[in-house]
Each structure stands twice: as C-alpha cells, then as structure tokens.
N, C-alpha and C positions, 0 to 999 in steps of 0.2 A: 866482147871487149868494151869497156866503158867509153863514154864520150870524152873527147879531148878538151879539157877546160883551160889548158895553158893560154895565158895571155894577160893583157892589161885591159881593164874595163873602167869607163868613166860613168859617173853617176847620172842617171836620167830622172828618177822619181822615187818617192816612197809613199806608202799608204799605212795609216794606223800606227805610225811609229811611236807617237806619244803614249798610247795605251800599252804598247809593248814595254816601253821604258818604265812606265808606272808599275807594271807587273814585276819588274826587276827591282822595285823599290828605290829608284833613282829620284833624287829630289827635283822639285819643280824647276828650279833655276837651271840646273844641268840639263834637264829634259828639253827646255826651250833652246839652249845652245846646240845640243845634238841635232835637234830637228832642223836647224838652219844649215848644218854642214852638208857638203857635197863630196863625200869620200870617194876615193878611187879604190879599186880592188885589183890585186895582182895574184894570179894563181899559177903555181908551178907544180907540175905533175910529172913525177919520174917513177913509173911503175907504181908500187904501193906506198911510196913516200910522197907527201904533199906539203907544200907551204902555201898558206893563204895570208896575204898582207892586206890590211885595211889602212889606207893612208889618208889623213886629213890635216887641215891646218891646226886642229885642236890637239889630236892625239893619234898615234899610230899603234897598231896592234898586229902581231905576227903569230899565226898558228903554224907549228911545225910538227907533223905527226905521221905515223904509219897507219894506213887504212886497216881497219878491223882490230886494232890494238888499243885497249883502254889506257888512258893516261890521265894524270891529274893536271887539270887546266886551272891556272891561277889567274882569275879575272879580277883580283883585288883592285888593280889600278883602273879597271873599266867600270865595274859596278859593285865592288866590295865582296864578291863571292868567289868560292872555289868550287870546282865540281869534277866529277869523273866523266871524262868525255870519250866517246867512241864514234868514229866516222866510217861509214861503209857506203858501198854502192847499192842502190835498189833500182835495178834496170839502168836507165840513163840519168838517175837522180842521185846526187851526192847527199847523204843523210847524216846528220850529226845529232846524237843523243847526249845530253848533258845532265847527269844525275847529281843532285845536291839539294840545297835549301829551297830552290825554286822548282815547283812542280811543273811537269810538262815542258821542260826547257829544251830547246834545240833549234836546229835550222835545216833547210834544204836548199841546194843549189841545182839549177838545171839551165840548159841552153835552149833557146828558140831562135834559130837564125843567128844573128849577131848580138842578140840580147841575152844577158845573163840575169836570171831571176834568183833572188834570195828571199826565202820565206822564213821568218823568225817567229818562234813561239815561246811563250812563258805564261804559266798559269792558263787562263782562258783567252789571252790576247794573241792575236796573229797579225804580223806586219809583213808587208811585201815591199821589197826594193827591186828596182830594175837598173841594170847597168848596160852600156853599149860597148862592145869590143872596139878598142882603139889600136891594138897591135898584138 
C-alpha cells in the first residue's frame, strides 16, 4: 500500500529552481518572481484518484488525475507547454513523467517524517523543494 500523502504542506525551501525554470524556457523576469514565491501544496488522495494543488499569491495550479492513466496536461498558463502526463507509485515515491517538448520532464514526491519532498526535472536541470505538513 502506498504512503498516505493527504494533507496541506507549507513551503520550507528550494534548491536550483532557477536552472529548472530556465530549462522550461521561462523568461528571466518570471523566473525571478517564481523564485521569490513560497507556495503551499495540498494533496488529496482517494484510492487511485489524486488532486494536487499548488497555491501561491501569484498563481494557483491544480492537477486532477487517476494514477497510472496517461492524460493531456495543459501547462500553457504555467510555462506555455502541453504534455502527456502519467503519475504512478514507485515504492513510496509518487513519480510523474511528462512527455512533450521538454526532454526529461517530470517530478517525484515523497515523505520523510513531516517533510514532503518535491524533485522537479527538465532537460538536465534538477530542482528540489521541501514542504512541512501543517494539517
């Protein structure tokens, strides 16, 4: 049985976010704004159905999907791209593969105690964000 990710998480820190955003071809001004944000994450897990919300003062984004089922993800409002996305469990790690214009794009989520880790990849860039569970 996979780990229970249900909950709300507050931003703690990020590493190498600027390089990840550059790999997504996001302009320098927008990269600077994004790097200043302290987003919250909310994960709702009901069997194979998941909702992941990223909430910030700048922009909110919601992913609503079935585990193991490929879907078209429209990221036009986020970074100007669309991709075919599949999210699955690999042990206790939630793994997302996003196929499209950007090579090696995706992310991984996992828990260590009350900390939620998010590792983002695009091209050769890897960024890690850490969030603390608040409820």
